[in-house]
N, CA, C and O atoms as a GROMACS GRO file, in nm:
protein
  468
    1UNK      N    1   6.724   5.758  13.959
    1UNK     CA    2   6.718   5.783  14.101
    1UNK      C    3   6.590   5.722  14.161
    1UNK      O    4   6.595   5.654  14.264
    2UNK      N    5   6.476   5.749  14.096
    2UNK     CA    6   6.350   5.695  14.149
    2UNK      C    7   6.351   5.543  14.146
    2UNK      O    8   6.300   5.478  14.237
    3UNK      N    9   6.408   5.486  14.040
    3UNK     CA   10   6.410   5.340  14.031
    3UNK      C   11   6.492   5.279  14.145
    3UNK      O   12   6.457   5.172  14.195
    4UNK      N   13   6.598   5.345  14.187
    4UNK     CA   14   6.678   5.296  14.300
    4UNK      C   15   6.597   5.304  14.430
    4UNK      O   16   6.601   5.213  14.512
    5UNK      N   17   6.525   5.414  14.447
    5UNK     CA   18   6.441   5.429  14.566
    5UNK      C   19   6.334   5.320  14.567
    5UNK      O   20   6.312   5.255  14.670
    6UNK      N   21   6.267   5.302  14.454
    6UNK     CA   22   6.163   5.200  14.446
    6UNK      C   23   6.221   5.062  14.478
    6UNK      O   24   6.163   4.987  14.556
    7UNK      N   25   6.333   5.029  14.418
    7UNK     CA   26   6.394   4.897  14.438
    7UNK      C   27   6.430   4.875  14.585
    7UNK      O   28   6.406   4.767  14.639
    8UNK      N   29   6.486   4.977  14.650
    8UNK     CA   30   6.523   4.965  14.791
    8UNK      C   31   6.399   4.945  14.878
    8UNK      O   32   6.398   4.861  14.969
    9UNK      N   33   6.294   5.021  14.850
    9UNK     CA   34   6.171   5.007  14.928
    9UNK      C   35   6.100   4.875  14.898
    9UNK      O   36   6.045   4.812  14.988
   10UNK      N   37   6.102   4.835  14.773
   10UNK     CA   38   6.037   4.709  14.733
   10UNK      C   39   6.103   4.590  14.804
   10UNK      O   40   6.034   4.498  14.848
   11UNK      N   41   6.234   4.592  14.813
   11UNK     CA   42   6.306   4.483  14.881
   11UNK      C   43   6.268   4.474  15.028
   11UNK      O   44   6.277   4.367  15.088
   12UNK      N   45   6.227   4.587  15.087
   12UNK     CA   46   6.188   4.590  15.228
   12UNK      C   47   6.036   4.571  15.245
   12UNK      O   48   5.985   4.580  15.357
   13UNK      N   49   5.967   4.545  15.136
   13UNK     CA   50   5.822   4.529  15.142
   13UNK      C   51   5.748   4.660  15.161
   13UNK      O   52   5.634   4.661  15.208
   14UNK      N   53   5.812   4.771  15.125
   14UNK     CA   54   5.753   4.904  15.145
   14UNK      C   55   5.709   4.970  15.016
   14UNK      O   56   5.675   5.088  15.016
   15UNK      N   57   5.709   4.898  14.905
   15UNK     CA   58   5.665   4.953  14.776
   15UNK      C   59   5.607   4.840  14.692
   15UNK      O   60   5.657   4.728  14.691
   16UNK      N   61   5.499   4.873  14.621
   16UNK     CA   62   5.437   4.779  14.528
   16UNK      C   63   5.394   4.854  14.404
   16UNK      O   64   5.359   4.972  14.410
   17UNK      N   65   5.398   4.785  14.292
   17UNK     CA   66   5.348   4.845  14.169
   17UNK      C   67   5.228   4.764  14.121
   17UNK      O   68   5.222   4.642  14.138
   18UNK      N   69   5.135   4.833  14.060
   18UNK     CA   70   5.016   4.771  14.004
   18UNK      C   71   5.005   4.815  13.859
   18UNK      O   72   5.050   4.923  13.823
   19UNK      N   73   4.946   4.731  13.776
   19UNK     CA   74   4.925   4.766  13.636
   19UNK      C   75   4.799   4.704  13.581
   19UNK      O   76   4.752   4.600  13.628
   20UNK      N   77   4.744   4.768  13.479
   20UNK     CA   78   4.628   4.716  13.407
   20UNK      C   79   4.675   4.684  13.266
   20UNK      O   80   4.714   4.773  13.191
   21UNK      N   81   4.670   4.556  13.233
   21UNK     CA   82   4.711   4.510  13.100
   21UNK      C   83   4.585   4.466  13.026
   21UNK      O   84   4.510   4.382  13.074
   22UNK      N   85   4.565   4.525  12.909
   22UNK     CA   86   4.446   4.495  12.829
   22UNK      C   87   4.461   4.359  12.760
   22UNK      O   88   4.568   4.298  12.762
   23UNK      N   89   4.352   4.313  12.700
   23UNK     CA   90   4.351   4.184  12.631
   23UNK      C   91   4.454   4.179  12.518
   23UNK      O   92   4.502   4.072  12.483
   24UNK      N   93   4.486   4.297  12.462
   24UNK     CA   94   4.586   4.301  12.354
   24UNK      C   95   4.729   4.296  12.406
   24UNK      O   96   4.824   4.298  12.327
   25UNK      N   97   4.746   4.289  12.539
   25UNK     CA   98   4.879   4.279  12.598
   25UNK      C   99   4.944   4.412  12.629
   25UNK      O  100   5.055   4.416  12.682
   26UNK      N  101   4.877   4.523  12.597
   26UNK     CA  102   4.934   4.655  12.623
   26UNK      C  103   4.903   4.701  12.765
   26UNK      O  104   4.794   4.678  12.818
   27UNK      N  105   5.001   4.766  12.826
   27UNK     CA  106   4.984   4.824  12.958
   27UNK      C  107   4.909   4.956  12.942
   27UNK      O  108   4.958   5.049  12.878
   28UNK      N  109   4.789   4.965  13.001
   28UNK     CA  110   4.708   5.085  12.987
   28UNK      C  111   4.722   5.180  13.105
   28UNK      O  112   4.697   5.300  13.091
   29UNK      N  113   4.761   5.130  13.219
   29UNK     CA  114   4.780   5.215  13.336
   29UNK      C  115   4.870   5.143  13.435
   29UNK      O  116   4.873   5.020  13.442
   30UNK      N  117   4.944   5.223  13.512
   30UNK     CA  118   5.026   5.166  13.617
   30UNK      C  119   5.037   5.267  13.730
   30UNK      O  120   5.017   5.387  13.710
   31UNK      N  121   5.069   5.217  13.848
   31UNK     CA  122   5.089   5.306  13.961
   31UNK      C  123   5.181   5.238  14.062
   31UNK      O  124   5.202   5.117  14.059
   32UNK      N  125   5.234   5.320  14.149
   32UNK     CA  126   5.323   5.272  14.255
   32UNK      C  127   5.269   5.322  14.388
   32UNK      O  128   5.228   5.438  14.401
   33UNK      N  129   5.271   5.235  14.487
   33UNK     CA  130   5.233   5.270  14.623
   33UNK      C  131   5.356   5.251  14.712
   33UNK      O  132   5.428   5.152  14.699
   34UNK      N  133   5.379   5.346  14.800
   34UNK     CA  134   5.480   5.334  14.905
   34UNK      C  135   5.406   5.311  15.036
   34UNK      O  136   5.298   5.366  15.057
   35UNK      N  137   5.463   5.230  15.124
   35UNK     CA  138   5.401   5.196  15.251
   35UNK      C  139   5.488   5.243  15.367
   35UNK      O  140   5.609   5.219  15.369
   36UNK      N  141   5.425   5.310  15.463
   36UNK     CA  142   5.496   5.351  15.584
   36UNK      C  143   5.394   5.391  15.691
   36UNK      O  144   5.295   5.458  15.660
   37UNK      N  145   5.417   5.350  15.813
   37UNK     CA  146   5.335   5.390  15.928
   37UNK      C  147   5.185   5.367  15.904
   37UNK      O  148   5.104   5.457  15.925
   38UNK      N  149   5.151   5.248  15.862
   38UNK     CA  150   5.012   5.209  15.837
   38UNK      C  151   4.942   5.294  15.731
   38UNK      O  152   4.820   5.312  15.734
   39UNK      N  153   5.020   5.347  15.638
   39UNK     CA  154   4.966   5.423  15.526
   39UNK      C  155   5.022   5.368  15.396
   39UNK      O  156   5.135   5.321  15.389
   40UNK      N  157   4.938   5.376  15.293
   40UNK     CA  158   4.982   5.344  15.157
   40UNK      C  159   4.972   5.475  15.079
   40UNK      O  160   4.864   5.533  15.067
   41UNK      N  161   5.083   5.520  15.026
   41UNK     CA  162   5.088   5.647  14.953
   41UNK      C  163   5.080   5.620  14.803
   41UNK      O  164   5.163   5.547  14.748
   42UNK      N  165   4.981   5.678  14.739
   42UNK     CA  166   4.958   5.665  14.594
   42UNK      C  167   5.053   5.763  14.527
   42UNK      O  168   5.023   5.882  14.514
   43UNK      N  169   5.169   5.712  14.482
   43UNK     CA  170   5.279   5.799  14.444
   43UNK      C  171   5.285   5.832  14.295
   43UNK      O  172   5.280   5.949  14.257
   44UNK      N  173   5.294   5.733  14.213
   44UNK     CA  174   5.324   5.756  14.072
   44UNK      C  175   5.219   5.686  13.987
   44UNK      O  176   5.196   5.566  14.002
   45UNK      N  177   5.155   5.762  13.897
   45UNK     CA  178   5.048   5.708  13.814
   45UNK      C  179   5.076   5.739  13.669
   45UNK      O  180   5.124   5.848  13.636
   46UNK      N  181   5.048   5.644  13.583
   46UNK     CA  182   5.063   5.666  13.440
   46UNK      C  183   4.950   5.599  13.364
   46UNK      O  184   4.912   5.486  13.395
   47UNK      N  185   4.897   5.669  13.265
   47UNK     CA  186   4.790   5.617  13.179
   47UNK      C  187   4.826   5.642  13.034
   47UNK      O  188   4.885   5.744  13.001
   48UNK      N  189   4.790   5.549  12.949
   48UNK     CA  190   4.797   5.581  12.807
   48UNK      C  191   4.656   5.628  12.766
   48UNK      O  192   4.563   5.614  12.844
   49UNK      N  193   4.640   5.684  12.646
   49UNK     CA  194   4.508   5.735  12.606
   49UNK      C  195   4.396   5.630  12.617
   49UNK      O  196   4.285   5.663  12.659
   50UNK      N  197   4.424   5.506  12.579
   50UNK     CA  198   4.322   5.402  12.589
   50UNK      C  199   4.286   5.375  12.735
   50UNK      O  200   4.170   5.348  12.766
   51UNK      N  201   4.384   5.384  12.824
   51UNK     CA  202   4.358   5.364  12.966
   51UNK      C  203   4.268   5.471  13.023
   51UNK      O  204   4.185   5.443  13.109
   52UNK      N  205   4.284   5.594  12.975
   52UNK     CA  206   4.197   5.702  13.021
   52UNK      C  207   4.053   5.677  12.978
   52UNK      O  208   3.960   5.702  13.054
   53UNK      N  209   4.036   5.627  12.856
   53UNK     CA  210   3.901   5.601  12.805
   53UNK      C  211   3.832   5.486  12.877
   53UNK      O  212   3.710   5.488  12.895
   54UNK      N  213   3.908   5.387  12.918
   54UNK     CA  214   3.849   5.268  12.980
   54UNK      C  215   3.844   5.274  13.133
   54UNK      O  216   3.791   5.182  13.196
   55UNK      N  217   3.898   5.380  13.192
   55UNK     CA  218   3.897   5.392  13.337
   55UNK      C  219   3.998   5.302  13.405
   55UNK      O  220   3.972   5.249  13.513
   56UNK      N  221   4.112   5.284  13.342
   56UNK     CA  222   4.214   5.192  13.396
   56UNK      C  223   4.265   5.237  13.534
   56UNK      O  224   4.291   5.152  13.619
   57UNK      N  225   4.279   5.367  13.556
   57UNK     CA  226   4.324   5.414  13.688
   57UNK      C  227   4.224   5.377  13.796
   57UNK      O  228   4.262   5.338  13.907
   58UNK      N  229   4.097   5.389  13.764
   58UNK     CA  230   3.993   5.349  13.859
   58UNK      C  231   4.007   5.201  13.893
   58UNK      O  232   3.994   5.161  14.008
   59UNK      N  233   4.034   5.121  13.791
   59UNK     CA  234   4.052   4.977  13.812
   59UNK      C  235   4.172   4.950  13.903
   59UNK      O  236   4.166   4.862  13.989
   60UNK      N  237   4.281   5.026  13.884
   60UNK     CA  238   4.400   5.009  13.968
   60UNK      C  239   4.369   5.037  14.115
   60UNK      O  240   4.401   4.957  14.203
   61UNK      N  241   4.305   5.150  14.139
   61UNK     CA  242   4.276   5.188  14.277
   61UNK      C  243   4.178   5.090  14.340
   61UNK      O  244   4.196   5.049  14.454
   62UNK      N  245   4.077   5.052  14.265
   62UNK     CA  246   3.979   4.955  14.314
   62UNK      C  247   4.046   4.822  14.349
   62UNK      O  248   4.018   4.763  14.453
   63UNK      N  249   4.134   4.774  14.261
   63UNK     CA  250   4.205   4.648  14.286
   63UNK      C  251   4.293   4.659  14.410
   63UNK      O  252   4.301   4.566  14.490
   64UNK      N  253   4.359   4.773  14.426
   64UNK     CA  254   4.444   4.794  14.543
   64UNK      C  255   4.360   4.790  14.670
   64UNK      O  256   4.396   4.722  14.767
   65UNK      N  257   4.248   4.862  14.670
   65UNK     CA  258   4.162   4.865  14.788
   65UNK      C  259   4.112   4.724  14.821
   65UNK      O  260   4.112   4.684  14.938
   66UNK      N  261   4.069   4.650  14.721
   66UNK     CA  262   4.022   4.513  14.744
   66UNK      C  263   4.134   4.423  14.798
   66UNK      O  264   4.112   4.342  14.887
   67UNK      N  265   4.254   4.438  14.742
   67UNK     CA  266   4.368   4.356  14.783
   67UNK      C  267   4.411   4.387  14.926
   67UNK      O  268   4.456   4.298  14.998
   68UNK      N  269   4.397   4.512  14.967
   68UNK     CA  270   4.444   4.553  15.099
   68UNK      C  271   4.332   4.556  15.204
   68UNK      O  272   4.359   4.585  15.320
   69UNK      N  273   4.209   4.525  15.164
   69UNK     CA  274   4.097   4.533  15.260
   69UNK      C  275   4.122   4.440  15.378
   69UNK      O  276   4.180   4.333  15.365
   70UNK      N  277   4.075   4.484  15.492
   70UNK     CA  278   4.093   4.406  15.614
   70UNK      C  279   4.225   4.433  15.684
   70UNK      O  280   4.247   4.384  15.795
   71UNK      N  281   4.312   4.511  15.622
   71UNK     CA  282   4.440   4.545  15.684
   71UNK      C  283   4.428   4.682  15.751
   71UNK      O  284   4.349   4.766  15.708
   72UNK      N  285   4.506   4.703  15.853
   72UNK     CA  286   4.508   4.832  15.922
   72UNK      C  287   4.594   4.928  15.839
   72UNK      O  288   4.709   4.955  15.871
   73UNK      N  289   4.533   4.979  15.730
   73UNK     CA  290   4.608   5.059  15.634
   73UNK      C  291   4.520   5.172  15.583
   73UNK      O  292   4.404   5.150  15.547
   74UNK      N  293   4.574   5.291  15.580
   74UNK     CA  294   4.504   5.408  15.528
   74UNK      C  295   4.562   5.442  15.391
   74UNK      O  296   4.684   5.453  15.376
   75UNK      N  297   4.476   5.458  15.292
   75UNK     CA  298   4.521   5.495  15.157
   75UNK      C  299   4.531   5.647  15.150
   75UNK      O  300   4.431   5.717  15.168
   76UNK      N  301   4.650   5.696  15.125
   76UNK     CA  302   4.677   5.840  15.120
   76UNK      C  303   4.703   5.880  14.975
   76UNK      O  304   4.805   5.842  14.917
   77UNK      N  305   4.610   5.957  14.917
   77UNK     CA  306   4.625   6.002  14.779
   77UNK      C  307   4.719   6.122  14.769
   77UNK      O  308   4.749   6.167  14.659
   78UNK      N  309   4.764   6.173  14.881
   78UNK     CA  310   4.852   6.290  14.888
   78UNK      C  311   4.786   6.416  14.836
   78UNK      O  312   4.854   6.513  14.802
   79UNK      N  313   4.655   6.416  14.828
   79UNK     CA  314   4.578   6.534  14.796
   79UNK      C  315   4.601   6.593  14.659
   79UNK      O  316   4.684   6.547  14.581
   80UNK      N  317   4.526   6.697  14.634
   80UNK     CA  318   4.540   6.768  14.509
   80UNK      C  319   4.473   6.904  14.521
   80UNK      O  320   4.366   6.916  14.579
   81UNK      N  321   4.537   7.006  14.465
   81UNK     CA  322   4.477   7.138  14.457
   81UNK      C  323   4.394   7.151  14.331
   81UNK      O  324   4.330   7.254  14.309
   82UNK      N  325   4.394   7.048  14.248
   82UNK     CA  326   4.317   7.049  14.124
   82UNK      C  327   4.178   6.996  14.157
   82UNK      O  328   4.164   6.881  14.197
   83UNK      N  329   4.073   7.080  14.142
   83UNK     CA  330   3.939   7.039  14.185
   83UNK      C  331   3.891   6.907  14.122
   83UNK      O  332   3.833   6.824  14.193
   84UNK      N  333   3.913   6.886  13.994
   84UNK     CA  334   3.868   6.763  13.930
   84UNK      C  335   3.935   6.639  13.987
   84UNK      O  336   3.871   6.536  14.005
   85UNK      N  337   4.064   6.650  14.017
   85UNK     CA  338   4.137   6.537  14.074
   85UNK      C  339   4.093   6.511  14.218
   85UNK      O  340   4.077   6.396  14.259
   86UNK      N  341   4.073   6.618  14.293
   86UNK     CA  342   4.024   6.602  14.431
   86UNK      C  343   3.886   6.536  14.431
   86UNK      O  344   3.857   6.452  14.516
   87UNK      N  345   3.801   6.574  14.336
   87UNK     CA  346   3.667   6.513  14.324
   87UNK      C  347   3.679   6.364  14.289
   87UNK      O  348   3.606   6.281  14.342
   88UNK      N  349   3.772   6.332  14.198
   88UNK     CA  350   3.795   6.192  14.160
   88UNK      C  351   3.837   6.109  14.282
   88UNK      O  352   3.783   6.001  14.304
   89UNK      N  353   3.932   6.160  14.360
   89UNK     CA  354   3.976   6.089  14.479
   89UNK      C  355   3.863   6.075  14.581
   89UNK      O  356   3.853   5.973  14.649
   90UNK      N  357   3.779   6.177  14.592
   90UNK     CA  358   3.669   6.170  14.689
   90UNK      C  359   3.571   6.058  14.653
   90UNK      O  360   3.499   6.008  14.740
   91UNK      N  361   3.568   6.017  14.526
   91UNK     CA  362   3.484   5.906  14.485
   91UNK      C  363   3.526   5.774  14.549
   91UNK      O  364   3.448   5.678  14.551
   92UNK      N  365   3.648   5.768  14.599
   92UNK     CA  366   3.697   5.649  14.669
   92UNK      C  367   3.686   5.665  14.820
   92UNK      O  368   3.737   5.583  14.896
   93UNK      N  369   3.620   5.773  14.863
   93UNK     CA  370   3.603   5.797  15.006
   93UNK      C  371   3.710   5.887  15.065
   93UNK      O  372   3.716   5.904  15.187
   94UNK      N  373   3.794   5.946  14.981
   94UNK     CA  374   3.900   6.033  15.030
   94UNK      C  375   3.841   6.159  15.093
   94UNK      O  376   3.741   6.213  15.045
   95UNK      N  377   3.904   6.204  15.200
   95UNK     CA  378   3.866   6.330  15.262
   95UNK      C  379   3.988   6.421  15.262
   95UNK      O  380   4.102   6.375  15.264
   96UNK      N  381   3.963   6.550  15.260
   96UNK     CA  382   4.072   6.646  15.262
   96UNK      C  383   4.132   6.651  15.402
   96UNK      O  384   4.062   6.677  15.500
   97UNK      N  385   4.261   6.627  15.411
   97UNK     CA  386   4.330   6.630  15.539
   97UNK      C  387   4.461   6.705  15.517
   97UNK      O  388   4.563   6.644  15.484
   98UNK      N  389   4.459   6.839  15.536
   98UNK     CA  390   4.580   6.918  15.511
   98UNK      C  391   4.697   6.876  15.601
   98UNK      O  392   4.679   6.840  15.717
   99UNK      N  393   4.815   6.882  15.543
   99UNK     CA  394   4.938   6.856  15.617
   99UNK      C  395   5.002   6.989  15.653
   99UNK      O  396   5.011   7.077  15.568
  100UNK      N  397   5.047   7.005  15.777
  100UNK     CA  398   5.119   7.129  15.808
  100UNK      C  399   5.252   7.131  15.733
  100UNK      O  400   5.318   7.028  15.716
  101UNK      N  401   5.290   7.248  15.690
  101UNK     CA  402   5.416   7.261  15.615
  101UNK      C  403   5.492   7.383  15.664
  101UNK      O  404   5.433   7.482  15.707
  102UNK      N  405   5.620   7.373  15.656
  102UNK     CA  406   5.708   7.482  15.696
  102UNK      C  407   5.797   7.514  15.578
  102UNK      O  408   5.856   7.424  15.518
  103UNK      N  409   5.806   7.640  15.546
  103UNK     CA  410   5.893   7.680  15.436
  103UNK      C  411   5.982   7.792  15.486
  103UNK      O  412   5.934   7.890  15.544
  104UNK      N  413   6.110   7.777  15.463
  104UNK     CA  414   6.205   7.877  15.509
  104UNK      C  415   6.296   7.916  15.394
  104UNK      O  416   6.353   7.831  15.326
  105UNK      N  417   6.308   8.045  15.372
  105UNK     CA  418   6.395   8.096  15.268
  105UNK      C  419   6.524   8.143  15.333
  105UNK      O  420   6.526   8.247  15.400
  106UNK      N  421   6.630   8.069  15.315
  106UNK     CA  422   6.758   8.101  15.379
  106UNK      C  423   6.856   8.168  15.283
  106UNK      O  424   6.977   8.171  15.308
  107UNK      N  425   6.804   8.219  15.175
  107UNK     CA  426   6.893   8.288  15.081
  107UNK      C  427   6.943   8.418  15.144
  107UNK      O  428   6.873   8.478  15.226
  108UNK      N  429   7.062   8.460  15.107
  108UNK     CA  430   7.110   8.591  15.153
  108UNK      C  431   7.016   8.701  15.103
  108UNK      O  432   6.948   8.685  15.002
  109UNK      N  433   7.014   8.814  15.175
  109UNK     CA  434   6.925   8.925  15.144
  109UNK      C  435   6.932   8.964  14.996
  109UNK      O  436   6.829   8.985  14.933
  110UNK      N  437   7.052   8.974  14.942
  110UNK     CA  438   7.069   9.018  14.803
  110UNK      C  439   6.997   8.924  14.706
  110UNK      O  440   6.932   8.971  14.613
  111UNK      N  441   7.009   8.795  14.726
  111UNK     CA  442   6.943   8.699  14.637
  111UNK      C  443   6.790   8.702  14.654
  111UNK      O  444   6.717   8.685  14.557
  112UNK      N  445   6.743   8.723  14.776
  112UNK     CA  446   6.599   8.738  14.797
  112UNK      C  447   6.548   8.858  14.719
  112UNK      O  448   6.442   8.852  14.656
  113UNK      N  449   6.623   8.966  14.724
  113UNK     CA  450   6.585   9.088  14.654
  113UNK      C  451   6.582   9.064  14.503
  113UNK      O  452   6.491   9.110  14.435
  114UNK      N  453   6.683   8.991  14.450
  114UNK     CA  454   6.687   8.962  14.307
  114UNK      C  455   6.568   8.877  14.263
  114UNK      O  456   6.516   8.896  14.153
  115UNK      N  457   6.525   8.785  14.346
  115UNK     CA  458   6.410   8.700  14.312
  115UNK      C  459   6.282   8.781  14.298
  115UNK      O  460   6.192   8.742  14.222
  116UNK      N  461   6.272   8.893  14.370
  116UNK     CA  462   6.152   8.975  14.364
  116UNK      C  463   6.145   9.056  14.235
  116UNK      O  464   6.037   9.099  14.194
  117UNK      N  465   6.257   9.077  14.172
  117UNK     CA  466   6.261   9.161  14.050
  117UNK      C  467   6.203   9.088  13.932
  117UNK      O  468   6.198   9.143  13.822
   0.00000   0.00000   0.00000
């Protein structure tokens, strides 16, 4: 399902993937960005153990920022409630910008009651 979404967005110029390939030819990190309304959303990230040791994710984000510099584009990390991850993102200049959210539980009363048990 995700691959179909990525392919559809990529064909419209609304998705890009980045990767860090080491000298040995192995992919150490990869990520996907979605683009909409002058924003680039940092969506999907993957690292192998060697990539974590070498800072491959940092290299990906840095390369993306350099590649997109000068464009009217905001990089949206989509936040994190995990303090270490939020601190990591802040190293790239990220600021906390909460999104308003609405949640509605439309389950019938009986099912709501069962969920509480």
